[in-house]
FIFIMAR-793488 format. One line per field, with one value per residue: residue number from 1; residue in three letters; chain; x, y, z of N, C-alpha, C in turn. Coordinates in steps of 0.2 Angstrom, whole numbers. Layout:
N
n	[NUM;...] .
res	[ala;...] .
chain	[A;...] .
n.x	[X;...] .
n.y	[Y;...] .
n.z	[Z;...] .
ca.x	[X;...] .
ca.y	[Y;...] .
ca.z	[Z;...] .
c.x	[X;...] .
c.y	[Y;...] .
c.z	[Z;...] .
***
This chain:
95
n	[1;2;3;4;5;6;7;8;9;10;11;12;13;14;15;16;17;18;19;20;21;22;23;24;25;26;27;28;29;30;31;32;33;34;35;36;37;38;39;40;41;42;43;44;45;46;47;48;49;50;51;52;53;54;55;56;57;58;59;60;61;62;63;64;65;66;67;68;69;70;71;72;73;74;75;76;77;78;79;80;81;82;83;84;85;86;87;88;89;90;91;92;93;94;95] .
res	[met;lys;asp;asn;leu;asp;ala;trp;arg;trp;ile;asp;gly;his;pro;gln;gln;asp;pro;gln;ser;gln;gln;his;gly;gln;glu;ile;ser;arg;cys;phe;ala;arg;val;phe;ser;his;his;asp;ala;his;cys;ile;leu;gln;his;leu;arg;lys;ser;thr;arg;glu;arg;val;phe;gly;pro;thr;val;ser;glu;ala;thr;leu;arg;tyr;val;glu;gly;gln;arg;ala;leu;val;ala;tyr;met;glu;thr;met;ile;glu;arg;gly;arg;ala;asn;ser;gln;glu;thr;ala;lys] .
chain	[A;A;A;A;A;A;A;A;A;A;A;A;A;A;A;A;A;A;A;A;A;A;A;A;A;A;A;A;A;A;A;A;A;A;A;A;A;A;A;A;A;A;A;A;A;A;A;A;A;A;A;A;A;A;A;A;A;A;A;A;A;A;A;A;A;A;A;A;A;A;A;A;A;A;A;A;A;A;A;A;A;A;A;A;A;A;A;A;A;A;A;A;A;A;A] .
n.x	[-157;-164;-177;-179;-178;-188;-199;-199;-204;-216;-215;-208;-217;-219;-230;-241;-240;-251;-267;-278;-272;-267;-279;-284;-274;-277;-289;-286;-278;-287;-295;-286;-286;-299;-301;-291;-296;-304;-305;-300;-291;-282;-276;-270;-261;-253;-247;-240;-231;-223;-218;-210;-205;-200;-192;-176;-160;-146;-128;-124;-133;-139;-136;-146;-157;-158;-161;-173;-181;-180;-188;-200;-202;-202;-214;-224;-221;-225;-239;-242;-240;-249;-261;-260;-260;-272;-281;-278;-282;-296;-299;-297;-306;-318;-319] .
n.y	[106;109;108;95;90;96;89;78;81;78;65;67;72;86;100;104;118;123;126;118;106;102;100;90;80;79;73;61;55;53;43;33;30;26;15;6;4;-7;-24;-34;-27;-22;-34;-37;-26;-29;-40;-35;-27;-37;-44;-35;-23;-28;-38;-47;-47;-57;-56;-59;-55;-48;-32;-27;-34;-28;-15;-17;-22;-11;-2;-8;-7;7;10;3;10;23;21;18;30;39;33;36;50;52;48;57;69;66;66;79;85;81;87] .
n.z	[-315;-303;-306;-308;-295;-289;-295;-287;-275;-269;-264;-252;-244;-245;-245;-259;-270;-277;-272;-276;-280;-267;-260;-268;-264;-251;-251;-258;-248;-238;-245;-245;-231;-229;-237;-231;-219;-217;-212;-220;-229;-220;-216;-229;-229;-218;-223;-235;-228;-221;-231;-238;-231;-219;-223;-224;-231;-235;-236;-249;-258;-273;-281;-289;-284;-272;-275;-282;-272;-263;-270;-268;-255;-253;-259;-251;-239;-243;-245;-231;-226;-232;-228;-214;-215;-220;-210;-200;-207;-208;-195;-191;-199;-194;-182] .
ca.x	[-157;-169;-184;-179;-179;-195;-204;-200;-206;-222;-213;-206;-223;-220;-236;-241;-241;-257;-272;-282;-268;-267;-286;-284;-270;-280;-295;-283;-276;-293;-297;-282;-288;-305;-299;-287;-299;-307;-301;-296;-286;-277;-272;-266;-256;-248;-243;-235;-225;-219;-214;-205;-201;-197;-188;-169;-156;-139;-122;-123;-139;-137;-138;-152;-162;-159;-164;-180;-185;-181;-194;-206;-202;-204;-221;-227;-220;-229;-246;-243;-240;-255;-266;-260;-262;-279;-284;-277;-286;-303;-301;-297;-312;-323;-319] .
ca.y	[101;111;106;88;89;98;84;73;84;75;59;69;75;93;102;107;125;124;124;112;100;101;98;83;76;77;68;54;52;50;37;27;29;23;8;2;4;-13;-29;-37;-22;-22;-40;-36;-21;-33;-45;-31;-25;-43;-46;-29;-18;-33;-43;-46;-51;-59;-52;-61;-52;-43;-25;-27;-36;-23;-9;-19;-22;-5;1;-10;-4;14;10;2;16;28;19;19;38;41;31;40;57;52;47;64;73;64;68;86;87;79;92] .
ca.z	[-310;-298;-309;-307;-288;-287;-297;-282;-268;-266;-260;-245;-240;-245;-248;-266;-271;-280;-267;-279;-279;-260;-259;-271;-260;-245;-253;-259;-242;-235;-248;-243;-225;-229;-240;-227;-212;-217;-209;-226;-231;-214;-217;-234;-228;-214;-228;-238;-223;-220;-237;-240;-226;-213;-226;-223;-235;-233;-239;-255;-262;-279;-281;-293;-280;-267;-279;-283;-265;-260;-273;-265;-248;-253;-261;-244;-234;-246;-243;-224;-224;-235;-223;-208;-216;-221;-204;-197;-210;-206;-188;-191;-202;-189;-176] .
c.x	[-162;-175;-185;-181;-186;-200;-204;-202;-211;-220;-211;-211;-223;-226;-235;-242;-248;-263;-277;-279;-268;-274;-286;-280;-273;-286;-292;-281;-282;-296;-293;-284;-294;-304;-296;-290;-303;-302;-297;-290;-280;-273;-267;-260;-250;-244;-238;-229;-220;-215;-210;-201;-198;-193;-180;-165;-149;-134;-121;-128;-136;-139;-144;-158;-163;-162;-172;-184;-185;-187;-200;-207;-205;-212;-226;-227;-225;-237;-247;-244;-246;-261;-266;-262;-269;-283;-283;-281;-294;-304;-301;-304;-318;-324;-323] .
c.y	[102;108;99;86;91;93;79;75;81;69;61;72;83;95;105;114;127;121;118;106;97;98;91;78;74;72;61;51;49;44;31;25;25;16;4;2;-3;-19;-33;-33;-22;-28;-40;-31;-25;-37;-41;-29;-31;-44;-41;-26;-23;-38;-42;-50;-52;-55;-53;-58;-48;-36;-24;-29;-31;-17;-11;-19;-16;-1;-1;-8;3;14;8;7;22;27;20;26;41;39;35;47;57;52;54;69;72;66;75;89;86;84;98] .
c.z	[-305;-300;-307;-300;-286;-289;-292;-275;-265;-262;-253;-241;-240;-248;-255;-265;-273;-275;-270;-279;-272;-258;-262;-267;-254;-246;-255;-253;-238;-238;-246;-236;-224;-232;-235;-220;-212;-215;-214;-228;-226;-215;-223;-233;-223;-219;-232;-234;-222;-226;-240;-235;-220;-216;-225;-228;-233;-237;-246;-260;-267;-278;-284;-288;-274;-269;-280;-277;-262;-263;-270;-258;-248;-255;-254;-239;-236;-244;-236;-222;-227;-230;-217;-209;-217;-215;-200;-200;-209;-199;-187;-194;-198;-183;-177] .
***
């Protein structure tokens, strides 16, 4: 059971044990920040937020729909986290 939980540590933002993996993660987050620094990408991210994270359902929505949309919300939240992390890494590197 512990191995299964460890496989999901990345989603909570826990640092990797392997320095090479951590360096790769920092580079990926910087890539997210660079890609989403453009105006068009910002518009796309706003659209994704509105269609997932800001979407509200009524009491009759099915469990399957809730699960599906929660996966979408998690992906958008992950992207936003990576963008912020990349911006922070870029600022630290620039100092």
